[in-house]
VEXRO-820816 format. One record per residue: residue in one letter; x, y, z of N, C-alpha, C, O in turn. Coordinates in pm, whole numbers, plus 50000, padded with zeros to 5 digits. Example, Ala and Ser with C-alpha at 12.3 -4.5 7.8 and 13.67 -1.06 7.14 Angstrom:
! residues 2
A513194943150780512304955050780513204967050780514244966850846;S512854977550708513674989450714512905000350787513415011450804;
//
This chain:
! residues 392
M648385044731531647535042331640647035052631730645885054531769;R648315060331760647895071631845646795082431776645935088431841;I646955083231661645875093431598644605087931590643585094831596;L644635075531577643125068231570642645068231725641445068531755;K643585067731813642995067931956642425083331966641275084532009;Y643015092831937642485106931937641245109231871640385115931929;L641015104031744640025103531677638595098231727637465102731713;Y639145086131796637935078731863637555085932000636415084532045;A638415093032061638085101232168637365113932134636685119932216;V637505117432021636675129831970635415127831944634465135231971;V635405115131878634025110731857633185106131957631975108431956;F633795099432049633335095632189632695109832248631495111432270;L633515117832263633075129932344631785137232255630905143132317;C631755136632156630475142332071629375134532082628265139232055;C629495122332120628525114232144627935113932278626895107632301;T628625121232375628045123332516627975134832555628255136332675;M627675145032491627395160132519626085160432597626015167832696;S624995152432559623765155032630623495145532760623315133432753;S623485152832873623245146632999621895139833020621715129733088;W620965146832955619535140932955619655129632876619125120032932;A620175126632762620225115432688620975103532776620495092132775;Q622085106332846622745097032920621715092533021621675080533048;R620955099933073620215090833156619145084333133618375080233221;Q618975082432982618115072632935618925059332879618365049032843;D620195061632878621085050632826621455039332922621425041333044;S621795027832872622075016432956623855017532979624695014832893;I624075021533098625575024633122625925014533217625125009133293;R627365011933207628065005133317629585008833317630305009233217;F629955011433452631135015233497631805004533560631174996833631;S633325003133536634024990633600635304996233644635765004633567;L635954993733743637374994333792638114984233720637664972833713;L639204987333665640064976033591641424976433685641844986733737;T641934965733695643394965433776644104955933701643614944733688;C645284959033643646074951133562647394947033625648124955333680;A647674934333616648564930133701650164936233656650274942733552;P651154934133728652434939933702653314933033575653284921133544;G653994942333517654794938733406656344936833459656664935333577;N657154937033358658664937133396659394949133400660444949933464;E658884959133333659644970533327659114978633465658014978433519;I660474986333501660324991533648659165000533664658675001633776;Y658615007733555657405013933580655955005733568654855011333574;E656154991733548655054984033529655004974533655654014967533675;L655994974533732656314965233852654934967133960654754958334044;F654224976033954653184976634052651834977034007650944980034086;G651554974033874650334972433818649644986633780650244997433787;H648374984933742647754996733699646474996433736645954986333784;T645785008733714644285010333741643495020033649643775031933640;A642635014933593641705024033504640215022233521639765013833600;I639365030933440638075031033463637465024733315637975028733210;R636615017133313635945012533202634535017433180633745014133268;Y634065024333084632985028333045632135021632954632645021832841;E631085016032957630205008832865629015014632856628305017132954;N628705017232720627335027032698626715015032580627135014232464;Y625645006332637625194996132555624295003832445624144999432331;T623785014532488622655021332398623365027332275622785027532166;R624575032132289625485040632186626445030532139627095033232038;N626625019332198627665008932135629175016932165630035018532078;V629255020432274630455026332318631195018832423630535014832519;D632525016332418633135006032520634595014632517635245013832413;V635035021732611636085028532616636925029232770636235027932871;V638055030832781638575031132910639305043432922640045047532833;F639065050433048639745062833102640895057733178640855049433269;N641795062933135643455058933183644175071933220644565080233138;Y644325072833362645135082933420646405081433404647055091533434;G647205069433356648545066933354649045070133217649945062533182;M648765078233139649285083933006650495092433045650355101033133;F651805090532980652685098832963653775092732845653735081932786;S654605102232837655765101232712657045101532744657365110932816;F657915093732712659375093932746659835107132656660825113432693;R659175110732551659685120232464659305133432514659495143632448;T658835133332618658475148732700659835155932694660765148132714;P660175167832674661315174532685661855174632831661215178732928;N663205169332835663825167932975662985159333085662815162333203;F662495148033016661825137933088662715133433211662405137233324;V663855125133189664665121933293664765131333419664305128133529;M665405143333392665545152233486664245158433554664255163233668;R663125157833472661685160233544661455148733640661245151133759;F661485137033594661145127333669661955125533802661405124033911;V663425125933783664125126233911663645136634023663655134534144;K663195148633955662925160334048661485157934106661055165034197;G660715147434050659355145534100658305157334022657295161234083;E658585161633907657835172633812657375164133689657225169533580;T657155150433708656655142333579655105146133569654395145833670;D654655149333453653275152333431652605139133349653155134533249;Y651605134833394650895124933368649645131133296649475143233312;E648675123633211647405128133185646475117033182646805105133189;L645345121433170644175112133146643965109832986643995119032904;G643775098332960643705094932807642465085832789641925080132884;I642075084932667640865075732660641245067632530641745072932430;M640965054132542641275045932429640125034432430639645030932538;P639775029432325638865017632319639265005532403640455002432409;Y638454999632459638534988532545639464977732466640494972932512;T638994975132357639684963232280641454965632268642264956432277;Y641754977932250643204983432239643634980632382644574973032401;F643084985432470643614983832614643724970332653644704966232715;E642674962332617643054948032651644194941132586644964934132651;M644314943332449645404938732377646794941732416647754934032423;E646714955132442648054959432492648544951832615649724948232610;Y647724948332742648104942932844648054926932824648674919632902;A647304921932718647464907732685648894906132640649684898032688;Q649144914332544650604912532476651724914032583652714906832570;R651654922432684652594925632778652634914332874653624912532946;G651454905632880651624893332989651074896433107651474890433206;S649974907033121649424911133232648064909133236647324915233159;S647624900833322646254897833339645304910033387645884918133461;V644144912433362643204923033373642124919233456641514909233418;Y641704925433572640664922433655639524933233640639824945133624;Q638244929133646637104939233625636254937833774635854927633830;Q636144950733808634974950933915633854960933880633944973133896;V632874954933833631804962333795631174971133913630844965534018;L630994984533897630744992834005629134992034023628374992433926;N628684990734159627294991234176626775006534212626585010834326;L626595013734089626485027034099624715028034049624105019233988;T624235040334092622785042134028622955050633924624065055433900;Q621885053433852621855057033703622405072333711623115077733626;E621905078233830622475093533834623825093733863624575101833809;E624295083733963625965084733975626535080933857627555087633834;K626255071933763626805068333639626945082633559628015086933516;V625865088133548625985101033449626825112233517627415120533448;R626875112133670627665118933739629175116733712629975126033697;L629465103733709631095099633708631355101833563632465106333536;L630535099633464630805103833324631145117033312632145120833250;A630325124733371630555140533343631875145433420632485155533385;L632195138233517633565140833595634595137633506635555145133490;L634455126733445635685121133356635835129433224636925132333174;E634455133433168634645141933067635285155433097636015161233017;D634985159733208635455172633259637175172033261637925179933204;N637485162233330638895158933338639745154633214640965153133214;Y638795152833097639435150632979639565165132896640335166032800;L639065171932924639085187332868640675191532861641385190032961;P641135196232750642525200932726643185208932862644325206732905;Q642545215332901642835223433026642925216233173643355221733275;N642455203133163642225195333273643085181333272643575176233372;R643145176833154643625163533162644935159933209645175148233239;T646095172333219647225168133264647345172533412646835182833456;Y647985164633478648445165133610649615161933669650275153233614;R650065167333776651435166833827651305151733915650585150434014;Y652005142633866651985128433900652815126434039653975130534052;N652155120434129652875117934255652585102334305651525097734348;Y653845095634288653445082734314652685075334434651925065734426;F653075081934541652105077834674650875084934677649885079234722;Y650795096834634649655104434671648835107234563647645108134594;D649115108834441648345112834329648815106134206649655111534134;N648265093334177648605084834069647425080734006646325085134037;C647665071333907646465063433815645295058733899644105059833869;T645825053134012644695043534108644155054134198642955052734221;T644745064934258643935074434381643185083634248641985086034265;R643685087834144642745094334056641455088534024640425095234030;A641495076033991640455065633968639285066334095638075068634090;R640145063334202639225062034326638515074934355637315074934379;D639245086234353638605097834385637295103734301636335110034345;R637585099634164636625102834061635255095134114634185100834129;I635465082634136634285074434159633595077834288632365077534295;E634445081434402633755085434524633185099334492632155102234552;Q633705108734406633005121434396631725119434340630805127134365;A631565107234248630285105534160629255101734265628105105634241;I629465094634383628725089934451627805096834536628355106634588;E626545095234572625695102334634625565096234790624615089034822;G626545099734874626745093035007628265093335003628995100634936;S628625083135097630105079935133630295066335091629365058235078;V631645063735068632155047935057632955043135168634045048535188;V632535033535244633235029035363633855014035312633255004435262;Y635105015535340636185006535307636214994335441636004997735557;P636464982935408636774973835509638074977035585638774986435549;D638414969235692639404971035782640894971435707641054965435600;S641764977435757643114977335708643624962035688643404952835766;V644304961335578645164949835533645844943635657645624932835713;G646884954935687647734951235811647914962835893647644974335856;M648394959636008648314968936122650054977636086650324988836128;K650894969736010652294976436000652494978935863653634977035819;C651494983335778651784985235651652545000735646652215010435715;T653555000335552654355011835507654495013935361654425003635293;F654655024035304654975026935166655995016035132655695006935055;R657305017235194658235006335157657794992435174658074983935089;S657164989735273656704974235253655884970535161655984958935122;I654954978435106654184975735002654834975434874654484968134781;V656104986234870656904985834734657664974034726657904968734617;H658114968734850658984954934857657974943734812658434935034737;E656864943234843655904932634783656194931134641656364919934595;Y656244941634568656204941434414657504940134359657644935134247;T658484944134429660074943934397660634932034450661864931834440;K660204923434496660864910934548661474902534459662214893734504;D661304903534335661834894934221662584904034157663174898334065;S662894917934163663724927634116664544934934199664364946834226;K665634926534249666424930934366667004943934328666974952934412;W667554946234210668334957734173667434969634181667774979934240;D666274968334121665124976434129664824982234270664664994334287;E664754973134368664374973634505665574982934565665354993434626;L666644978734546667884985934590667895002034550668095011434627;G667645002634421667795018234374666605027334443666845039034473;I665245021034468664195026434534664605028534655664545039834705;D665155016634729665525019634878666385030134917666335035635028;L667445033834798668425043534841667695057434818668235067334866;C666505058834747665955070634732664865074534838664455086134850;L664455064834908663445065935004664065068835126665175064535155;G663265077135211663715080835323662885074935460662095065635448;R663115080535572662465075935685660915076235669660255067335722;Q660325086135598658925085235598658255074435544657145070235576;A659175069435442658395057135378658175045335477657525035335447;D658825047735604658825032735699657705037935817657575031735923;E656925049935786655955051835893654655044635865654235044835749;Q654075039335942652685033435936651615040435834651395052535845;I651175034935765650145043335693648715035435686648685023235675;G647615043135694646295037835702645795031135568646565029935473;K644675027435564643975019035437643855030635307643925026535191;R643695042035329643375051135239644795053635154644895054235032;L645775054935244647225057135171647695044035109648465043635014;Q647225034135164647545019735091646955020334945647465013534856;M646115026834925645265024534802646235030634701645815029434586;F647295036334711648225040734595648545026434487648595026234364;A648685017334567648915005134515647824998434435646894994934508;P647634995534301646364989434231645684981034312644524983034347;F646534968834353645834955734400645474957934534644664950134583;Y645954967934608645444970634729644014978734711643074975734783;M643914987834623642814995034590641654984634534640464987234551;K642094972634464641264962534424640784955334554639584953134565;H641654951334656641084945734787640094952434841638984947434859;Y640434965734876639464974234938638144975534874637114973934940;A638144978334740636974979034668636114967534698634954968734737;S636734955534679635874944134687635104944134823634014938634834;G635704950234921634894946235063634234961135096633724963935205;A634324969034999633554983335048632134982735010631634974734931;Y631424993835089629864995235066629625009735068630345016535141;I628715015235000628155027435001627025029035096626065021635116;V627355040435150626095045235260625535059535182626245069335161;D624205058235147623425068935083623155077435147623615076735261;S622465087135120622005099635194620965093935289620885098935401;L620285085535262619065078735358619645069335449618855063635524;G620985066235458621515056435534621395041635492621465032335573;E621195040335364620935025135336622265021235252622755028535166;K622745008735290623975005735237623894995335107623004986735107;R624624996035021624954987134913626304985434874627144994234893;P626604972534811627994969334795628454979734694627714984034606;L629834983934713630354991834582630634983534482630534989234373;V630934972534476631234962834353629994953134357629584946034449;A629514955034221628344944834195629014930934161628594921334227;T629904928934075630484915234036632064918734000632444930333989;E632784909333987634144907233966634414895533869633944884333888;T635214898733764635644890333673637024892033622637444903633616;M637794882333585638984882433520638614884533350637994876333283;L639144897233301638824897933161640044891933064639834886832954;V641204893433120642594890633051643134879333134643454882833247;D643334865133102644004857033177645084851433093644864844432994;V646234854633135647484852933059648564849533154648584854633267;Q649494841033112650894839433184651794851733208652124857133103;P652134855933287653054866133291654354864033191654814852633195;K655024873533101656024869933029657424867133133657544872633243;I658144860033091659304857633166660384868833117660814871533005;S660674874833259661614886933242663184883333184663904873933218;K663404892033106665014889233056665774888433164665644896833254;P666724877833173667664877233294668434891633293668844898133196;G668484894633437669604906333470670774902733502671254892033465;F671414911633576672824906333606672694896433716671954897533813;F673544886133688673454873233772673624872433924673054864233997;L674474882033961674304884734106673624894134154673394904134086;S673124892734294672204899534344673064912334409674284912434395;P672284924734490672994933434512673694930234664674634937134704;I673234920934733673724918434861675034911734833676084914934888;S674904900234727676144891334667677404903134641678504903334697;C676954911434553677904921934498678564929034629679784928034643;A677794935934723678244942234848678914933834916679754939634985;I678924921734930679744912735018681054910434945682114912035004;I681014906834825682144909834736682954920434744684174918734737;F682414932434761682984944734769683804944134888685014946734893;L682874939535008683494938835137684734930935161685644934035238;I684664920435087686044909935085686934918035020687994920835075;A686634922834898687774928734836688474942134914689644945334893;C687664948935001688224958635086689044952235180690054958035219;V688734939735226689304935435338690634930035290691654931335358;L690614924035176691904918735112692894930135087694074929835120;V692264940235023693314954934978693794956335107694984954235132;G692874960335206693564967135349694574957135419695554961735478;W694364944035413695274934635448696734936235381697774937035445;L696634936535254697754939235179698444952535190699644952935162;Q697924961435223698384975235241699084973935381700174979335396;W698504966935485698894966135611700194958935642701094961835722;R700024947035542701114936335552702384942335459703484936935476;R702254952835366703614957335283703774970935317704544977835251;H703104975835418703264990035458703204998835354704015008135348;T702344997235270702105006235142700595010335135699685003635183;I700445022635069699155029935047698735026934899699315032534806;Y697695017834880697235021134745696455031234709695265028034704;W696685042034684695845055534700695105054534579694075061234588;G695235047734455694295046034354693135039534387692095043634334;W693065029734467692035021434521691205029934618689985028434622;G691735037534684691055046034771690435057034691689265060434712;A691225063134593690465072734513689345067934451688315074634454;V689385055434387688065050734317686845050234412685715052934372;L687145046134550686085042934653685685056234693684515056334732;T686225066934695686065080434719685135086134614684115092334644;L685525083834490684825089134361683365081834359682355088234330;A683345071034385682085063334369681075066534490679855066334476;Q681775069734622680815073434721680225085834698679045088434718;G681255095134646680795110434606679675110934505678675118134511;I680025101534402678775102934289677515098034344676455103934321;A677595086534422676285082334490675585092234582674365092934596;G676615100834650676115109834745675545123534661674645130234713;C676025126834545675405137034457674035132334409673165140834391;I673815121334389672365116834349671415119034471670465126934470;I671785111434573670915113134688670775127234747669705131234791;A671925134734746671675148334800670975157234697670375166834745;F670965155734569670085161534478668645156034521667845164834554;L668265144834526666935140734554666255147434716665105151034740;F667375147334799667225153334932666695167034930665595169334981;F667375175934877667355189734896666365194634734665605204334743;F666455189034634665615195534524664445187934478663595193534409;S664325174434514663305167534446661835169434542661755171634663;V660895168134456659485169134538658885155634575657875154834646;H659555144434525659055132334554658865129634697659665133534783;P657765122834724657365121434846658395111234935658735100834878;T658835113435054659695108035158661045108735120661835104435203;V661525113335009663025114934973663805125035053665035124535057;G663005136035129663865145135208663935139935345664145148635429;S663815127435389664035125435502664985111435517664945104035616;N665665109935424666745100135392668205100135470669185107135442;W668095091135567669065091535632670595085635573671665086235633;L670355080135448671525076435383672305088135326673365086435264;L671765100135348672515110735322673615113135396674475121035357;I673725106035518674975108035598676145096235533677345097735556;L675795088135477676645079435411677215082435274678365080735233;F676055087535207676265089535063676035106235044674915111335050;N677225113635020676875128435018678095133534919679055126534887;P677895145434882679055150034776680295152634860681265152834784;L680575154234963681625158935047682965149835012684045155534997;P682865137535002684095130534958684655135134802685815136234764;L683565136934737683965140634615684595153134603685405155434513;I684245161834694684805175734688686235176334742687075184634706;Y686425166834833687815164034917688565154834818689755153134845;L688165149634728689145139334642690335146134584691395139834592;P690355157234530691565163334464692425164034567693535159634539;V692275168634693692995171234809693635156334850694855155134860;M692955147834868693285132434905694325128534786695345122534821;I694175130934674695115123634561696325133634586697405128234604;Y696295145234589697415155234585698365149234711699545146434691;R697835147734821698455141934955699085129034938700175126634989;S698345119534860698795106234849699885105334762700725096634784;I700015114534646701015114934564702375120634619703505116734590;K702015130434704703105136534767703765128534911704785131534973;G702775117134935703405108535041703075114035194703755110635291;R701935122935202701685128735310700565122535377699625118635307;K700515120835519699415117035594698275126835577698375139035577;D696845117335559696055125335538694865119135666694405107835681;N694625132835751693505128435847692265126135806691455123335894;Y691895126635695690515124335637690185109935665689005107535687;H690945101035668690635087135688690395084535838689695075135875;L690935092135916690615089336056689415095936104688735092236200;I689185107236019687675110736065686525105235992685355107436023;N686975096935879686015088835824685675075935882684595070535859;V686705069835967686565057836046685625063036156684635055936170;V685685071336219684745076136324683585079536287682655076736363;Y683305086236162682205090036074681365077136054680215075636095;L682105067835985681275056335937680965047736058679975040536049;T681615047636161681105040736305680095046036362679235039336418;L680075060436353678695064536409677515061136326676485057436383;F677585061936195676605061236109676065045736125674855043836111;M676825035836151676515021836152675835018136321675085008736352;L676345027936401675575028136512674375035436529673675033236627;I674055044036442672675052236437671735043736359670545044736390;V672035035836267671115029936154670105021936250668925023636222;P670375013536356669265006636408668195014836485667125009736518;F668505027336510667815037336590667165049036513666545057836572;C667345049036369667075060836295665595060336255665025070436214;G664965048236267663535050036224663425045636064662345045136006;Q664465042936014664585040535834664995028235837665935025035911;K664345018835754664845005435715665725008735586665385014235482;I666955003935625667885005235551668264989935447668444978535492;N668304993235328668584980135249669714973335297670684979735337;L669684961135295670664950535379672044953635291673134954035349;S671954955635158673114955735073673964969435126675194969035114;V673474978435170674234992635221674964990035327675894997835344;L674844979735421675694977535521677094970735493678084974835554;P677184960435402678554956235349679364969435274680584971235273;L678474976635221679184988135143679774997935235680825003835208;A679124999535342679525009735463680655004735547681555012035589;L680564991235571681684984135623682964983035560684034982635621;G682824982435427683884981935313684604995635303685814995935281;L683955005535318684535019535322685165021735445686195028535456;L684455015035560685275018035690686565009235706687525013735768;V686594997335654687834990435644688904994035565690054989935583;N688475003235458689475009835372690005021235439691205022835417;S689415030435520689875040235585690765036135719691735042235764;A690155023935772690795018335894692235012935838693175012635918;S692415009335723693545002035692694635011035662695815007435656;Y694115025935637694965033735592695625041135717696755045935721;V694725041035814695135048135966696195039436012697185044036069;L695995024635987696805014536048698205015236011699135015136091;V698305016135858699695016635777700295028235830701465026935866;W699695040435844700395051635899700895052336015701905058936038;S700245045336111700545042936257701765033736262702605034936351;K701855024136163703005016836158704225025436117705365024136162;K703875033136036705185040735972705635051936086706825054436106;S704735057436148705175066836231706125063236351706525072036426;
//
């Protein structure tokens, strides 16, 4: 199928070389918005541009969302924010079939463009599809399949596009992300752990358009102001091309993140009480917690210092999750085996207390599941301090 797509694209490009001929053709461009799917990279929907040439019997989709998991070092490049996407061209029937099978509805907004603007948009898309231009460095919030489609449309218009008022006065990147992850709490937790304070800053309507359905909303109420000052709607008509019921997602882990976090806190309280009651330190339990905290810290520290993903460099969770506990772990185990007092836990009690006091004022919306985790680590260190105070 992939070879067929490329062959179709080559034939299509051969048929669209003459700009003069295109001015005589009956052309229509549409903005396509696809409903979310179940995979994490499908949760937010998708945007593409449909090109129909009735004179030449061409009906294809320009898709800025093409990528391959088989790209060398894909996972590492994705974590670092160095993922490359590319513009692809595929027959509309294939595009429709793909999203119908996925259980995603597709909405069409026919663009109200002049013939000259249509020809200009086609030229821009053809230029983007050239081998040296089709690949771009994907940025989820600022340069993705939706913003690319919007920008090409705006470039083709003779005049400017005026969008309606902002959807909400308190929209942030995180609040929009949460709209689409509300039924995928584990995905939401993972994303929240990565995003920093910048994700909670208020954003205007243009930045909100990173999300496909926000773009669809703004396009519906937008109008074009041409060089003569005359206005016309950006969208001529709107229809639903694919109307399907979303596929039922496979059941994930039966407990939510907050439930697991509360269970963890209860376990920490129980172990802490047993340690205090029996005057005994269960150093293996503490070592496991320190190891888990350090590993989580390595991931967040890597994103904080090395990733170019937007907003990850302002993550206050680096205070809670960082590699320092992992570095100190061998010393902790050694001192525990030798039965020596370790002031690390006293420092950790102060440190974690300060973290929990800072959280309400740091300007970053912390996922609710993080608080029981932090409190559990605090209880563990506090029980250690109390046991040693009784031994002294």
